[in-house]
C-alpha positions as a LaTeX table, in Angstrom:
\begin{tabular}{lrrr}
\hline
Residue & $x$ (\AA) & $y$ (\AA) & $z$ (\AA) \\
\hline
Met1 & $-9.65$ & 14.61 & $-11.36$ \\
Val2 & $-6.81$ & 12.92 & $-13.32$ \\
Ala3 & $-3.52$ & 14.69 & $-13.78$ \\
Arg4 & 0.14 & 14.08 & $-14.66$ \\
Ile5 & 2.76 & 15.70 & $-12.49$ \\
Asp6 & 6.66 & 15.53 & $-12.95$ \\
Ile7 & 8.39 & 13.54 & $-10.41$ \\
Asp8 & 12.21 & 13.47 & $-11.10$ \\
Gly9 & 11.67 & 13.36 & $-14.81$ \\
Val10 & 8.83 & 10.63 & $-14.47$ \\
Ser11 & 5.44 & 11.83 & $-15.83$ \\
Thr12 & 3.40 & 10.33 & $-13.03$ \\
Trp13 & $-0.13$ & 9.45 & $-13.58$ \\
Thr14 & $-2.27$ & 10.77 & $-10.59$ \\
Glu15 & $-5.92$ & 10.78 & $-9.68$ \\
Thr16 & $-7.91$ & 12.58 & $-6.93$ \\
Arg17 & $-11.40$ & 11.69 & $-5.86$ \\
Gly18 & $-13.91$ & 12.26 & $-3.00$ \\
Ser19 & $-13.76$ & 15.06 & $-0.40$ \\
Gly20 & $-13.46$ & 15.32 & 3.37 \\
Glu21 & $-11.23$ & 16.78 & 6.03 \\
His22 & $-8.79$ & 14.04 & 5.89 \\
Thr23 & $-6.68$ & 12.79 & 2.93 \\
Val24 & $-5.96$ & 9.28 & 2.12 \\
Val25 & $-3.26$ & 8.29 & $-0.26$ \\
Leu26 & $-3.76$ & 4.91 & $-1.76$ \\
Leu27 & $-0.59$ & 3.14 & $-2.53$ \\
His28 & $-1.22$ & 0.22 & $-5.16$ \\
Gly29 & 0.31 & $-3.32$ & $-5.00$ \\
Gly30 & 3.30 & $-4.65$ & $-6.99$ \\
Leu31 & 2.47 & $-5.15$ & $-10.82$ \\
Gly32 & $-0.87$ & $-3.56$ & $-10.20$ \\
Asn33 & $-2.19$ & 0.01 & $-10.49$ \\
Ser34 & $-4.17$ & 2.58 & $-8.70$ \\
Asp35 & $-7.46$ & 1.57 & $-10.08$ \\
Asp36 & $-7.10$ & $-1.81$ & $-8.21$ \\
Leu37 & $-7.77$ & 0.42 & $-4.98$ \\
Leu38 & $-9.74$ & 3.28 & $-6.47$ \\
Asp39 & $-12.50$ & 1.03 & $-7.78$ \\
Ser40 & $-12.66$ & $-1.12$ & $-4.91$ \\
Ile41 & $-12.23$ & 0.28 & $-1.37$ \\
Gly42 & $-11.87$ & 3.71 & $-2.98$ \\
Ser43 & $-15.42$ & 3.68 & $-4.04$ \\
Glu44 & $-16.58$ & 3.39 & $-0.53$ \\
Leu45 & $-13.86$ & 5.75 & 1.27 \\
Ala46 & $-14.55$ & 8.58 & $-1.21$ \\
Gly47 & $-17.83$ & 9.63 & 0.67 \\
Ser48 & $-15.71$ & 10.26 & 3.72 \\
Phe49 & $-12.07$ & 11.24 & 2.46 \\
Arg50 & $-10.23$ & 13.06 & $-0.32$ \\
Leu51 & $-8.43$ & 10.37 & $-2.08$ \\
Ile52 & $-5.22$ & 10.68 & $-3.74$ \\
Ala53 & $-3.71$ & 7.77 & $-5.96$ \\
Phe54 & $-0.89$ & 7.52 & $-8.33$ \\
Asp55 & 0.84 & 4.92 & $-10.48$ \\
Arg56 & 4.45 & 4.31 & $-9.49$ \\
Arg57 & 7.12 & 3.91 & $-12.27$ \\
Gly58 & 6.56 & 0.97 & $-14.44$ \\
His59 & 2.92 & 0.45 & $-13.21$ \\
Gly60 & $-0.49$ & 1.44 & $-14.48$ \\
Tyr61 & $-0.30$ & 4.64 & $-16.63$ \\
Thr62 & 3.04 & 5.55 & $-15.64$ \\
Ala63 & 5.97 & 4.54 & $-17.89$ \\
Asp64 & 8.99 & 2.55 & $-16.88$ \\
Thr65 & 12.89 & 3.61 & $-17.06$ \\
Asp66 & 15.90 & 1.39 & $-17.35$ \\
Ala67 & 16.43 & 1.62 & $-13.55$ \\
Pro68 & 15.63 & $-1.28$ & $-11.29$ \\
Phe69 & 12.90 & $-1.21$ & $-8.80$ \\
His70 & 13.71 & $-0.64$ & $-5.09$ \\
Tyr71 & 11.39 & 0.14 & $-2.26$ \\
Asp72 & 13.27 & 3.11 & $-1.07$ \\
Asp73 & 13.00 & 4.73 & $-4.53$ \\
Met74 & 9.14 & 3.97 & $-4.41$ \\
Ala75 & 9.06 & 5.69 & $-0.96$ \\
Thr76 & 10.98 & 8.80 & $-2.42$ \\
His77 & 8.54 & 8.90 & $-5.31$ \\
Ala78 & 5.55 & 8.74 & $-2.92$ \\
Ile79 & 6.91 & 11.61 & $-0.62$ \\
Lys80 & 7.32 & 13.85 & $-3.73$ \\
Val81 & 3.68 & 12.98 & $-4.88$ \\
Ile82 & 2.42 & 13.91 & $-1.37$ \\
Glu83 & 4.36 & 17.24 & $-1.09$ \\
Gln84 & 3.05 & 18.20 & $-4.72$ \\
Leu85 & $-0.63$ & 17.20 & $-4.24$ \\
Asp86 & $-1.54$ & 17.33 & $-0.68$ \\
Ala87 & $-2.85$ & 20.53 & 1.08 \\
Ala88 & $-3.20$ & 19.23 & 4.40 \\
Ser89 & $-0.47$ & 19.01 & 7.13 \\
Lys90 & $-0.74$ & 15.16 & 7.23 \\
Val91 & $-2.27$ & 12.44 & 5.33 \\
His92 & $-3.46$ & 8.81 & 6.08 \\
Leu93 & $-1.47$ & 6.28 & 3.95 \\
Val94 & $-3.56$ & 3.17 & 2.73 \\
Gly95 & $-0.96$ & 0.67 & 1.24 \\
Trp96 & $-1.77$ & $-2.71$ & $-0.23$ \\
Ser97 & 0.96 & $-5.37$ & $-0.56$ \\
Asp98 & 4.17 & $-3.41$ & $-1.97$ \\
Gly99 & 2.24 & $-0.27$ & $-1.35$ \\
Gly100 & 2.10 & $-1.16$ & 2.49 \\
Ile101 & 5.75 & $-1.34$ & 2.32 \\
Val102 & 6.08 & 1.78 & 0.71 \\
Ala103 & 3.69 & 3.41 & 3.55 \\
Met104 & 6.07 & 2.04 & 6.24 \\
Leu105 & 9.16 & 3.49 & 4.30 \\
Val106 & 7.47 & 6.88 & 4.01 \\
Ala107 & 6.50 & 6.84 & 7.74 \\
Leu108 & 10.04 & 6.09 & 8.69 \\
Arg109 & 11.52 & 8.76 & 6.74 \\
Arg110 & 8.99 & 11.52 & 6.95 \\
Pro111 & 6.80 & 10.77 & 10.05 \\
Asp112 & 5.70 & 14.65 & 9.86 \\
Ile113 & 3.52 & 14.20 & 6.72 \\
Val114 & 1.96 & 10.95 & 8.16 \\
Asp115 & $-1.14$ & 10.61 & 10.30 \\
Arg116 & $-2.33$ & 7.03 & 10.32 \\
Leu117 & $-1.23$ & 3.81 & 8.47 \\
Val118 & $-3.13$ & 0.94 & 6.86 \\
Leu119 & $-1.04$ & $-1.93$ & 5.86 \\
Ile120 & $-2.94$ & $-4.45$ & 3.81 \\
Gly121 & $-1.21$ & $-7.80$ & 2.91 \\
Ala122 & 2.37 & $-6.08$ & 3.74 \\
Asn123 & 5.42 & $-7.62$ & 4.76 \\
Phe124 & 8.40 & $-5.86$ & 6.41 \\
His125 & 10.92 & $-8.55$ & 5.47 \\
Phe126 & 11.31 & $-10.33$ & 2.12 \\
Glu127 & 11.35 & $-13.75$ & 4.08 \\
Gly128 & 7.76 & $-12.97$ & 5.55 \\
Val129 & 5.92 & $-14.15$ & 2.42 \\
His130 & 5.08 & $-17.71$ & 0.94 \\
Glu131 & 6.99 & $-18.46$ & $-2.30$ \\
Leu132 & 5.35 & $-16.91$ & $-5.38$ \\
Asp133 & 6.17 & $-16.57$ & $-9.02$ \\
Leu134 & 4.64 & $-13.73$ & $-10.84$ \\
Gly135 & 6.57 & $-14.19$ & $-14.09$ \\
Glu136 & 5.01 & $-13.70$ & $-17.33$ \\
Asp137 & 3.88 & $-17.41$ & $-17.72$ \\
Ser138 & 2.56 & $-17.62$ & $-14.13$ \\
Ala139 & 1.18 & $-14.19$ & $-13.33$ \\
Pro140 & $-2.61$ & $-14.09$ & $-12.67$ \\
Ser141 & $-4.60$ & $-12.79$ & $-15.75$ \\
Ile142 & $-5.85$ & $-9.74$ & $-13.86$ \\
Leu143 & $-2.34$ & $-8.46$ & $-13.52$ \\
Leu144 & $-1.47$ & $-9.04$ & $-17.32$ \\
Glu145 & $-4.76$ & $-7.58$ & $-18.54$ \\
Gly146 & $-4.51$ & $-4.71$ & $-16.27$ \\
Tyr147 & $-0.92$ & $-3.93$ & $-17.38$ \\
Ala148 & $-1.52$ & $-4.37$ & $-21.14$ \\
Lys149 & $-4.71$ & $-1.91$ & $-20.81$ \\
Arg150 & $-2.94$ & 0.85 & $-19.14$ \\
Ser151 & 1.01 & 0.87 & $-19.83$ \\
Pro152 & 2.52 & 3.31 & $-22.11$ \\
Asp153 & 5.27 & 0.84 & $-22.61$ \\
Gly154 & 2.77 & $-1.73$ & $-24.23$ \\
Ala155 & 2.03 & $-5.16$ & $-23.16$ \\
Gly156 & 5.22 & $-6.49$ & $-24.37$ \\
His157 & 7.09 & $-4.78$ & $-21.45$ \\
Phe158 & 5.64 & $-6.78$ & $-18.74$ \\
Pro159 & 8.33 & $-9.55$ & $-18.72$ \\
Val160 & 10.77 & $-6.61$ & $-18.01$ \\
Val161 & 8.80 & $-5.25$ & $-15.11$ \\
Ala162 & 8.08 & $-8.67$ & $-13.93$ \\
Glu163 & 11.65 & $-9.55$ & $-13.83$ \\
Lys164 & 12.56 & $-6.32$ & $-11.91$ \\
Phe165 & 9.68 & $-6.91$ & $-9.52$ \\
Met166 & 10.96 & $-10.37$ & $-8.65$ \\
Ala167 & 14.35 & $-9.27$ & $-8.11$ \\
Met168 & 13.17 & $-6.74$ & $-5.72$ \\
Val169 & 10.77 & $-8.80$ & $-3.68$ \\
Thr170 & 13.24 & $-11.97$ & $-3.18$ \\
Thr171 & 15.86 & $-9.41$ & $-1.54$ \\
Glu172 & 13.76 & $-6.44$ & $-0.15$ \\
Pro173 & 12.38 & $-5.18$ & 2.33 \\
Thr174 & 14.88 & $-5.89$ & 5.14 \\
Leu175 & 13.18 & $-4.06$ & 8.03 \\
Thr176 & 13.57 & $-5.00$ & 11.53 \\
Ser177 & 11.47 & $-4.95$ & 14.79 \\
Asp178 & 13.62 & $-2.19$ & 15.79 \\
Asp179 & 12.69 & $-0.04$ & 12.50 \\
Leu180 & 9.18 & $-0.89$ & 13.12 \\
Ala181 & 9.39 & 0.36 & 16.88 \\
Arg182 & 9.90 & 3.59 & 15.34 \\
Ile183 & 6.71 & 3.97 & 13.58 \\
Glu184 & 4.66 & 5.51 & 16.40 \\
His185 & 1.69 & 6.29 & 13.99 \\
Pro186 & $-1.60$ & 4.36 & 14.82 \\
Thr187 & $-1.33$ & 1.59 & 12.30 \\
Leu188 & $-3.89$ & $-1.00$ & 11.15 \\
Val189 & $-2.52$ & $-4.37$ & 9.87 \\
Leu190 & $-4.90$ & $-6.13$ & 7.61 \\
Val191 & $-4.41$ & $-9.60$ & 6.18 \\
Gly192 & $-6.53$ & $-12.29$ & 4.63 \\
Asp193 & $-6.46$ & $-15.51$ & 6.58 \\
Asp194 & $-5.00$ & $-17.12$ & 3.32 \\
Asp195 & $-2.79$ & $-14.46$ & 2.45 \\
Val196 & 0.78 & $-14.37$ & 0.56 \\
Val197 & 2.08 & $-12.88$ & 3.82 \\
Arg198 & 2.61 & $-15.39$ & 6.38 \\
Leu199 & 0.20 & $-15.14$ & 9.21 \\
Asp200 & 2.94 & $-15.34$ & 11.79 \\
His201 & 4.77 & $-12.50$ & 10.03 \\
Ala202 & 1.56 & $-10.33$ & 9.89 \\
Val203 & 1.28 & $-10.96$ & 13.60 \\
Ala204 & 5.08 & $-10.06$ & 14.20 \\
Leu205 & 4.57 & $-6.70$ & 12.43 \\
Tyr206 & 1.53 & $-6.01$ & 14.57 \\
Glu207 & 3.33 & $-6.74$ & 17.78 \\
Ala208 & 6.35 & $-4.69$ & 16.75 \\
Leu209 & 4.29 & $-1.39$ & 15.96 \\
Pro210 & 3.87 & 0.75 & 19.33 \\
Ala211 & 0.28 & 1.59 & 18.10 \\
Gly212 & $-0.62$ & $-1.32$ & 16.13 \\
Arg213 & $-4.11$ & $-3.14$ & 15.47 \\
Leu214 & $-4.60$ & $-6.27$ & 13.66 \\
Cys215 & $-7.55$ & $-7.54$ & 11.51 \\
Val216 & $-7.35$ & $-10.99$ & 9.91 \\
Val217 & $-10.28$ & $-11.29$ & 7.43 \\
Pro218 & $-11.52$ & $-14.87$ & 7.36 \\
Gly219 & $-12.10$ & $-16.66$ & 3.78 \\
Ala220 & $-9.92$ & $-13.85$ & 2.10 \\
Ser221 & $-6.55$ & $-14.04$ & 0.14 \\
His222 & $-3.95$ & $-11.55$ & $-0.77$ \\
Ala223 & $-6.58$ & $-9.93$ & $-3.13$ \\
Val224 & $-8.73$ & $-9.06$ & $-0.04$ \\
Val225 & $-9.49$ & $-5.63$ & $-1.16$ \\
Leu226 & $-11.01$ & $-7.14$ & $-4.32$ \\
Glu227 & $-12.70$ & $-9.89$ & $-2.74$ \\
Arg228 & $-14.23$ & $-7.93$ & 0.48 \\
Pro229 & $-14.15$ & $-4.17$ & $-0.54$ \\
Gln230 & $-17.14$ & $-3.04$ & 1.36 \\
Phe231 & $-16.01$ & $-4.89$ & 4.43 \\
Val232 & $-12.31$ & $-3.70$ & 4.24 \\
Ala233 & $-13.30$ & $-0.02$ & 3.62 \\
Gly234 & $-15.45$ & $-0.25$ & 6.56 \\
Ile235 & $-12.88$ & $-1.39$ & 8.90 \\
Ile236 & $-10.47$ & 1.32 & 7.46 \\
Thr237 & $-12.89$ & 4.10 & 8.06 \\
Asp238 & $-13.60$ & 2.90 & 11.59 \\
Phe239 & $-10.00$ & 3.00 & 12.18 \\
Leu240 & $-9.24$ & 6.27 & 10.49 \\
Leu241 & $-12.05$ & 8.14 & 12.39 \\
Gly242 & $-12.23$ & 6.45 & 15.66 \\
Pro243 & $-10.44$ & 7.27 & 18.86 \\
Glu244 & $-6.79$ & 6.56 & 19.42 \\
Pro245 & $-6.07$ & 4.65 & 21.38 \\
Pro246 & $-9.16$ & 2.57 & 20.81 \\
Glu247 & $-11.64$ & 2.31 & 23.76 \\
Thr248 & $-12.13$ & $-1.24$ & 24.86 \\
Ile249 & $-13.39$ & $-3.00$ & 27.90 \\
Leu250 & $-10.76$ & $-5.39$ & 28.93 \\
Pro251 & $-7.42$ & $-3.80$ & 27.51 \\
Ile252 & $-4.43$ & $-6.26$ & 27.76 \\
Arg253 & $-1.75$ & $-5.03$ & 25.45 \\
Arg254 & $-2.61$ & $-1.61$ & 25.46 \\
Ala255 & $-3.07$ & $-1.37$ & 29.25 \\
Arg256 & 0.72 & $-1.82$ & 29.64 \\
\hline
\end{tabular}
């Protein structure tokens, strides 16, 4: 079901798919859109979960405003969408890239509405990523085509959102290991072995989380959800529906 809801004056595009006892909120990546997740891992997850997705301001089918991009504002947007659309007491958050950063901030600000987290190719500090350039002349064609197809602002607005995106990702987020230690929710950190997020940074994220789990997907990039959707969806499903803590034969870190 596709619908638009008003979030602080922003007509926000949303879609709900699937059914199940648990609700999963899909949080798309920067300069992307909800279809990236709905049509990849979402196709697999919809059989077990109720899925909620929405396009953030300036992304997908949701128009931009003159305001700059900030992760904290994106977290506020996500919280208000969840409050309007979710009928359950808690939701699982599955965030890819920028969506994973938003998921962490939501969990820190509103731990009461979050059950488990899946952070795919997400960094907790802006220094944790390899240098990248996603301006109009260097952005992957999949981003440009996806934006032009959906944006109410038209393809010509892409340089504006790209500039705001680069200003944000080169200065945010600035979470610390102490901040991450406050996220007590079971959390899966998943990255490709050739990800934009540095592997040592992903490991640091995992190690800072009190109830973290780590999955490094071999032969995969930052676009792991598009490259290996069935595999990623299977890992996510096992994590969301499995026991916590996980049952292992020779626990080391979790035996402490």
